[in-house]
HTML snippet that shows the backbone in 3Dmol.js (N, CA, C, O; Angstrom):
<script src="https://3Dmol.org/build/3Dmol-min.js"></script>
<div id="view" style="width:600px;height:400px;position:relative"></div>
<script>
const pdb = `
ATOM      1  N   MET A   1      19.592 -10.131 -38.830  1.00  0.00           N
ATOM      2  CA  MET A   1      20.269  -9.374 -39.873  1.00  0.00           C
ATOM      3  C   MET A   1      19.313  -8.305 -40.397  1.00  0.00           C
ATOM      4  O   MET A   1      18.129  -8.573 -40.605  1.00  0.00           O
ATOM      5  N   THR A   2      19.829  -7.095 -40.611  1.00  0.00           N
ATOM      6  CA  THR A   2      18.971  -6.015 -41.101  1.00  0.00           C
ATOM      7  C   THR A   2      18.831  -6.087 -42.611  1.00  0.00           C
ATOM      8  O   THR A   2      19.730  -6.533 -43.325  1.00  0.00           O
ATOM      9  N   LYS A   3      17.691  -5.639 -43.066  1.00  0.00           N
ATOM     10  CA  LYS A   3      17.422  -5.604 -44.503  1.00  0.00           C
ATOM     11  C   LYS A   3      17.965  -4.301 -45.078  1.00  0.00           C
ATOM     12  O   LYS A   3      17.910  -3.262 -44.422  1.00  0.00           O
ATOM     13  N   PRO A   4      18.485  -4.351 -46.291  1.00  0.00           N
ATOM     14  CA  PRO A   4      18.936  -3.089 -46.911  1.00  0.00           C
ATOM     15  C   PRO A   4      17.744  -2.172 -47.163  1.00  0.00           C
ATOM     16  O   PRO A   4      16.630  -2.632 -47.412  1.00  0.00           O
ATOM     17  N   ALA A   5      17.999  -0.872 -47.094  1.00  0.00           N
ATOM     18  CA  ALA A   5      16.931   0.102 -47.338  1.00  0.00           C
ATOM     19  C   ALA A   5      16.439  -0.028 -48.770  1.00  0.00           C
ATOM     20  O   ALA A   5      17.216  -0.261 -49.696  1.00  0.00           O
ATOM     21  N   LYS A   6      15.144   0.127 -48.927  1.00  0.00           N
ATOM     22  CA  LYS A   6      14.576   0.078 -50.275  1.00  0.00           C
ATOM     23  C   LYS A   6      14.972   1.332 -51.040  1.00  0.00           C
ATOM     24  O   LYS A   6      15.056   2.422 -50.472  1.00  0.00           O
ATOM     25  N   LYS A   7      15.212   1.166 -52.320  1.00  0.00           N
ATOM     26  CA  LYS A   7      15.533   2.311 -53.167  1.00  0.00           C
ATOM     27  C   LYS A   7      14.253   3.089 -53.446  1.00  0.00           C
ATOM     28  O   LYS A   7      13.183   2.493 -53.569  1.00  0.00           O
ATOM     29  N   PRO A   8      14.351   4.421 -53.548  1.00  0.00           N
ATOM     30  CA  PRO A   8      13.153   5.191 -53.891  1.00  0.00           C
ATOM     31  C   PRO A   8      12.643   4.786 -55.270  1.00  0.00           C
ATOM     32  O   PRO A   8      13.402   4.303 -56.110  1.00  0.00           O
ATOM     33  N   LEU A   9      11.351   4.990 -55.488  1.00  0.00           N
ATOM     34  CA  LEU A   9      10.768   4.628 -56.771  1.00  0.00           C
ATOM     35  C   LEU A   9      11.396   5.413 -57.915  1.00  0.00           C
ATOM     36  O   LEU A   9      11.576   4.887 -59.013  1.00  0.00           O
ATOM     37  N   HIS A  10      11.724   6.661 -57.654  1.00  0.00           N
ATOM     38  CA  HIS A  10      12.392   7.472 -58.669  1.00  0.00           C
ATOM     39  C   HIS A  10      13.190   8.568 -57.984  1.00  0.00           C
ATOM     40  O   HIS A  10      12.859   8.996 -56.878  1.00  0.00           O
ATOM     41  N   ALA A  11      14.212   9.003 -58.632  1.00  0.00           N
ATOM     42  CA  ALA A  11      15.019  10.095 -58.100  1.00  0.00           C
ATOM     43  C   ALA A  11      14.323  11.410 -58.418  1.00  0.00           C
ATOM     44  O   ALA A  11      13.652  11.524 -59.444  1.00  0.00           O
ATOM     45  N   PRO A  12      14.475  12.408 -57.542  1.00  0.00           N
ATOM     46  CA  PRO A  12      13.852  13.703 -57.842  1.00  0.00           C
ATOM     47  C   PRO A  12      14.475  14.322 -59.089  1.00  0.00           C
ATOM     48  O   PRO A  12      15.683  14.236 -59.310  1.00  0.00           O
ATOM     49  N   THR A  13      13.636  14.936 -59.881  1.00  0.00           N
ATOM     50  CA  THR A  13      14.126  15.602 -61.089  1.00  0.00           C
ATOM     51  C   THR A  13      14.537  17.029 -60.742  1.00  0.00           C
ATOM     52  O   THR A  13      14.215  17.533 -59.666  1.00  0.00           O
ATOM     53  N   LEU A  14      15.236  17.661 -61.644  1.00  0.00           N
ATOM     54  CA  LEU A  14      15.626  19.055 -61.445  1.00  0.00           C
ATOM     55  C   LEU A  14      14.387  19.919 -61.245  1.00  0.00           C
ATOM     56  O   LEU A  14      14.392  20.834 -60.421  1.00  0.00           O
ATOM     57  N   HIS A  15      13.333  19.634 -61.992  1.00  0.00           N
ATOM     58  CA  HIS A  15      12.087  20.392 -61.861  1.00  0.00           C
ATOM     59  C   HIS A  15      11.518  20.261 -60.448  1.00  0.00           C
ATOM     60  O   HIS A  15      11.080  21.253 -59.865  1.00  0.00           O
ATOM     61  N   HIS A  16      11.521  19.056 -59.898  1.00  0.00           N
ATOM     62  CA  HIS A  16      11.014  18.849 -58.540  1.00  0.00           C
ATOM     63  C   HIS A  16      11.859  19.620 -57.520  1.00  0.00           C
ATOM     64  O   HIS A  16      11.320  20.232 -56.597  1.00  0.00           O
ATOM     65  N   LEU A  17      13.172  19.586 -57.691  1.00  0.00           N
ATOM     66  CA  LEU A  17      14.049  20.294 -56.764  1.00  0.00           C
ATOM     67  C   LEU A  17      13.862  21.807 -56.866  1.00  0.00           C
ATOM     68  O   LEU A  17      13.904  22.505 -55.853  1.00  0.00           O
ATOM     69  N   GLU A  18      13.656  22.317 -58.080  1.00  0.00           N
ATOM     70  CA  GLU A  18      13.402  23.749 -58.251  1.00  0.00           C
ATOM     71  C   GLU A  18      12.092  24.148 -57.589  1.00  0.00           C
ATOM     72  O   GLU A  18      12.012  25.203 -56.961  1.00  0.00           O
ATOM     73  N   GLN A  19      11.063  23.315 -57.723  1.00  0.00           N
ATOM     74  CA  GLN A  19       9.776  23.595 -57.075  1.00  0.00           C
ATOM     75  C   GLN A  19       9.936  23.629 -55.560  1.00  0.00           C
ATOM     76  O   GLN A  19       9.372  24.497 -54.893  1.00  0.00           O
ATOM     77  N   LEU A  20      10.695  22.698 -55.021  1.00  0.00           N
ATOM     78  CA  LEU A  20      10.932  22.654 -53.581  1.00  0.00           C
ATOM     79  C   LEU A  20      11.649  23.917 -53.119  1.00  0.00           C
ATOM     80  O   LEU A  20      11.250  24.529 -52.128  1.00  0.00           O
ATOM     81  N   MET A  21      12.694  24.308 -53.821  1.00  0.00           N
ATOM     82  CA  MET A  21      13.462  25.491 -53.459  1.00  0.00           C
ATOM     83  C   MET A  21      12.614  26.754 -53.564  1.00  0.00           C
ATOM     84  O   MET A  21      12.707  27.638 -52.713  1.00  0.00           O
ATOM     85  N   ASP A  22      11.789  26.841 -54.604  1.00  0.00           N
ATOM     86  CA  ASP A  22      10.934  28.015 -54.789  1.00  0.00           C
ATOM     87  C   ASP A  22       9.910  28.157 -53.676  1.00  0.00           C
ATOM     88  O   ASP A  22       9.485  29.272 -53.373  1.00  0.00           O
ATOM     89  N   GLY A  23       9.508  27.060 -53.064  1.00  0.00           N
ATOM     90  CA  GLY A  23       8.500  27.097 -52.015  1.00  0.00           C
ATOM     91  C   GLY A  23       9.036  27.387 -50.624  1.00  0.00           C
ATOM     92  O   GLY A  23       8.254  27.576 -49.693  1.00  0.00           O
ATOM     93  N   LEU A  24      10.344  27.426 -50.465  1.00  0.00           N
ATOM     94  CA  LEU A  24      10.929  27.670 -49.147  1.00  0.00           C
ATOM     95  C   LEU A  24      10.756  29.125 -48.723  1.00  0.00           C
ATOM     96  O   LEU A  24      10.835  30.034 -49.549  1.00  0.00           O
ATOM     97  N   LEU A  25      10.524  29.334 -47.447  1.00  0.00           N
ATOM     98  CA  LEU A  25      10.454  30.694 -46.914  1.00  0.00           C
ATOM     99  C   LEU A  25      11.848  31.263 -46.678  1.00  0.00           C
ATOM    100  O   LEU A  25      12.026  32.481 -46.643  1.00  0.00           O
ATOM    101  N   GLU A  26      12.834  30.385 -46.518  1.00  0.00           N
ATOM    102  CA  GLU A  26      14.212  30.805 -46.313  1.00  0.00           C
ATOM    103  C   GLU A  26      14.856  31.133 -47.652  1.00  0.00           C
ATOM    104  O   GLU A  26      14.561  30.501 -48.666  1.00  0.00           O
ATOM    105  N   GLY A  27      15.730  32.117 -47.648  1.00  0.00           N
ATOM    106  CA  GLY A  27      16.454  32.457 -48.860  1.00  0.00           C
ATOM    107  C   GLY A  27      17.578  31.464 -49.108  1.00  0.00           C
ATOM    108  O   GLY A  27      18.366  31.171 -48.208  1.00  0.00           O
ATOM    109  N   VAL A  28      17.650  30.950 -50.325  1.00  0.00           N
ATOM    110  CA  VAL A  28      18.692  29.986 -50.696  1.00  0.00           C
ATOM    111  C   VAL A  28      19.386  30.479 -51.959  1.00  0.00           C
ATOM    112  O   VAL A  28      18.741  30.754 -52.972  1.00  0.00           O
ATOM    113  N   ILE A  29      20.701  30.586 -51.884  1.00  0.00           N
ATOM    114  CA  ILE A  29      21.498  30.998 -53.034  1.00  0.00           C
ATOM    115  C   ILE A  29      22.480  29.874 -53.336  1.00  0.00           C
ATOM    116  O   ILE A  29      23.193  29.408 -52.448  1.00  0.00           O
ATOM    117  N   LEU A  30      22.512  29.444 -54.589  1.00  0.00           N
ATOM    118  CA  LEU A  30      23.410  28.382 -55.030  1.00  0.00           C
ATOM    119  C   LEU A  30      24.548  29.015 -55.817  1.00  0.00           C
ATOM    120  O   LEU A  30      24.326  29.696 -56.818  1.00  0.00           O
ATOM    121  N   MET A  31      25.798  28.774 -55.338  1.00  0.00           N
ATOM    122  CA  MET A  31      26.973  29.342 -55.998  1.00  0.00           C
ATOM    123  C   MET A  31      27.923  28.234 -56.424  1.00  0.00           C
ATOM    124  O   MET A  31      27.932  27.147 -55.845  1.00  0.00           O
ATOM    125  N   ASP A  32      28.722  28.525 -57.445  1.00  0.00           N
ATOM    126  CA  ASP A  32      29.762  27.574 -57.829  1.00  0.00           C
ATOM    127  C   ASP A  32      30.981  27.802 -56.929  1.00  0.00           C
ATOM    128  O   ASP A  32      30.990  28.749 -56.143  1.00  0.00           O
ATOM    129  N   PRO A  33      32.002  26.956 -57.030  1.00  0.00           N
ATOM    130  CA  PRO A  33      33.169  27.088 -56.142  1.00  0.00           C
ATOM    131  C   PRO A  33      33.912  28.420 -56.253  1.00  0.00           C
ATOM    132  O   PRO A  33      34.648  28.791 -55.338  1.00  0.00           O
ATOM    133  N   THR A  34      33.730  29.138 -57.352  1.00  0.00           N
ATOM    134  CA  THR A  34      34.410  30.431 -57.502  1.00  0.00           C
ATOM    135  C   THR A  34      33.574  31.596 -56.983  1.00  0.00           C
ATOM    136  O   THR A  34      34.021  32.742 -57.012  1.00  0.00           O
ATOM    137  N   GLY A  35      32.352  31.308 -56.505  1.00  0.00           N
ATOM    138  CA  GLY A  35      31.500  32.356 -55.952  1.00  0.00           C
ATOM    139  C   GLY A  35      30.491  32.933 -56.916  1.00  0.00           C
ATOM    140  O   GLY A  35      29.771  33.867 -56.565  1.00  0.00           O
ATOM    141  N   ILE A  36      30.421  32.402 -58.119  1.00  0.00           N
ATOM    142  CA  ILE A  36      29.431  32.884 -59.086  1.00  0.00           C
ATOM    143  C   ILE A  36      28.068  32.318 -58.714  1.00  0.00           C
ATOM    144  O   ILE A  36      27.926  31.114 -58.499  1.00  0.00           O
ATOM    145  N   ILE A  37      27.068  33.190 -58.639  1.00  0.00           N
ATOM    146  CA  ILE A  37      25.714  32.759 -58.281  1.00  0.00           C
ATOM    147  C   ILE A  37      25.089  32.036 -59.464  1.00  0.00           C
ATOM    148  O   ILE A  37      25.001  32.573 -60.569  1.00  0.00           O
ATOM    149  N   LEU A  38      24.656  30.806 -59.207  1.00  0.00           N
ATOM    150  CA  LEU A  38      24.024  29.993 -60.242  1.00  0.00           C
ATOM    151  C   LEU A  38      22.513  30.108 -60.198  1.00  0.00           C
ATOM    152  O   LEU A  38      21.860  30.119 -61.241  1.00  0.00           O
ATOM    153  N   SER A  39      21.949  30.193 -58.998  1.00  0.00           N
ATOM    154  CA  SER A  39      20.505  30.368 -58.859  1.00  0.00           C
ATOM    155  C   SER A  39      20.195  30.879 -57.465  1.00  0.00           C
ATOM    156  O   SER A  39      21.009  30.782 -56.546  1.00  0.00           O
ATOM    157  N   ALA A  40      19.002  31.422 -57.334  1.00  0.00           N
ATOM    158  CA  ALA A  40      18.517  31.912 -56.047  1.00  0.00           C
ATOM    159  C   ALA A  40      17.007  31.767 -56.041  1.00  0.00           C
ATOM    160  O   ALA A  40      16.348  31.988 -57.057  1.00  0.00           O
ATOM    161  N   ASN A  41      16.470  31.398 -54.902  1.00  0.00           N
ATOM    162  CA  ASN A  41      15.017  31.250 -54.833  1.00  0.00           C
ATOM    163  C   ASN A  41      14.364  32.618 -54.602  1.00  0.00           C
ATOM    164  O   ASN A  41      15.050  33.581 -54.260  1.00  0.00           O
ATOM    165  N   PRO A  42      13.039  32.705 -54.789  1.00  0.00           N
ATOM    166  CA  PRO A  42      12.350  33.991 -54.635  1.00  0.00           C
ATOM    167  C   PRO A  42      12.582  34.657 -53.274  1.00  0.00           C
ATOM    168  O   PRO A  42      12.680  35.882 -53.201  1.00  0.00           O
ATOM    169  N   ALA A  43      12.671  33.881 -52.214  1.00  0.00           N
ATOM    170  CA  ALA A  43      12.902  34.465 -50.888  1.00  0.00           C
ATOM    171  C   ALA A  43      14.267  35.153 -50.830  1.00  0.00           C
ATOM    172  O   ALA A  43      14.390  36.225 -50.239  1.00  0.00           O
ATOM    173  N   ALA A  44      15.281  34.557 -51.429  1.00  0.00           N
ATOM    174  CA  ALA A  44      16.615  35.167 -51.443  1.00  0.00           C
ATOM    175  C   ALA A  44      16.619  36.444 -52.273  1.00  0.00           C
ATOM    176  O   ALA A  44      17.226  37.442 -51.885  1.00  0.00           O
ATOM    177  N   LEU A  45      15.941  36.409 -53.415  1.00  0.00           N
ATOM    178  CA  LEU A  45      15.865  37.612 -54.247  1.00  0.00           C
ATOM    179  C   LEU A  45      15.191  38.746 -53.485  1.00  0.00           C
ATOM    180  O   LEU A  45      15.653  39.886 -53.521  1.00  0.00           O
ATOM    181  N   LYS A  46      14.098  38.430 -52.797  1.00  0.00           N
ATOM    182  CA  LYS A  46      13.376  39.447 -52.026  1.00  0.00           C
ATOM    183  C   LYS A  46      14.258  40.000 -50.910  1.00  0.00           C
ATOM    184  O   LYS A  46      14.270  41.207 -50.668  1.00  0.00           O
ATOM    185  N   MET A  47      15.001  39.117 -50.225  1.00  0.00           N
ATOM    186  CA  MET A  47      15.885  39.554 -49.136  1.00  0.00           C
ATOM    187  C   MET A  47      16.928  40.554 -49.623  1.00  0.00           C
ATOM    188  O   MET A  47      17.333  41.452 -48.884  1.00  0.00           O
ATOM    189  N   HIS A  48      17.358  40.392 -50.869  1.00  0.00           N
ATOM    190  CA  HIS A  48      18.399  41.253 -51.414  1.00  0.00           C
ATOM    191  C   HIS A  48      17.840  42.390 -52.262  1.00  0.00           C
ATOM    192  O   HIS A  48      18.595  43.141 -52.880  1.00  0.00           O
ATOM    193  N   GLY A  49      16.511  42.513 -52.290  1.00  0.00           N
ATOM    194  CA  GLY A  49      15.876  43.641 -52.955  1.00  0.00           C
ATOM    195  C   GLY A  49      15.948  43.629 -54.467  1.00  0.00           C
ATOM    196  O   GLY A  49      15.966  44.685 -55.098  1.00  0.00           O
ATOM    197  N   VAL A  50      15.991  42.436 -55.055  1.00  0.00           N
ATOM    198  CA  VAL A  50      16.031  42.330 -56.514  1.00  0.00           C
ATOM    199  C   VAL A  50      14.912  41.420 -56.994  1.00  0.00           C
ATOM    200  O   VAL A  50      14.401  40.596 -56.235  1.00  0.00           O
ATOM    201  N   ALA A  51      14.535  41.574 -58.258  1.00  0.00           N
ATOM    202  CA  ALA A  51      13.471  40.744 -58.821  1.00  0.00           C
ATOM    203  C   ALA A  51      14.023  39.531 -59.566  1.00  0.00           C
ATOM    204  O   ALA A  51      13.378  38.484 -59.629  1.00  0.00           O
ATOM    205  N   THR A  52      15.234  39.684 -60.133  1.00  0.00           N
ATOM    206  CA  THR A  52      15.866  38.592 -60.879  1.00  0.00           C
ATOM    207  C   THR A  52      17.355  38.568 -60.549  1.00  0.00           C
ATOM    208  O   THR A  52      17.879  39.508 -59.952  1.00  0.00           O
ATOM    209  N   LEU A  53      18.027  37.500 -60.936  1.00  0.00           N
ATOM    210  CA  LEU A  53      19.477  37.427 -60.726  1.00  0.00           C
ATOM    211  C   LEU A  53      20.213  38.482 -61.534  1.00  0.00           C
ATOM    212  O   LEU A  53      21.291  38.927 -61.140  1.00  0.00           O
ATOM    213  N   GLU A  54      19.644  38.881 -62.652  1.00  0.00           N
ATOM    214  CA  GLU A  54      20.299  39.869 -63.504  1.00  0.00           C
ATOM    215  C   GLU A  54      20.294  41.261 -62.880  1.00  0.00           C
ATOM    216  O   GLU A  54      21.091  42.117 -63.264  1.00  0.00           O
ATOM    217  N   ASP A  55      19.391  41.492 -61.912  1.00  0.00           N
ATOM    218  CA  ASP A  55      19.326  42.807 -61.249  1.00  0.00           C
ATOM    219  C   ASP A  55      20.548  42.953 -60.406  1.00  0.00           C
ATOM    220  O   ASP A  55      20.725  43.978 -59.747  1.00  0.00           O
TER     221      ASP A  55
END
`;
const viewer = $3Dmol.createViewer("view");
viewer.addModel(pdb, "pdb");
viewer.setStyle({}, {cartoon: {color: "spectrum"}});
viewer.zoomTo();
viewer.render();
</script>
């Protein structure tokens, strides 16, 4: 019989996930179901020639 997988010691926090996304070389844009951009990592901003989402 197989043993159930152990649960992680802790779930990643929003801060940890933001750090991970910021470190990616690939551009990542997070949108809501209506197409509104919620966030974008630095690589995505650079790809689109803007410094911030407000640009």
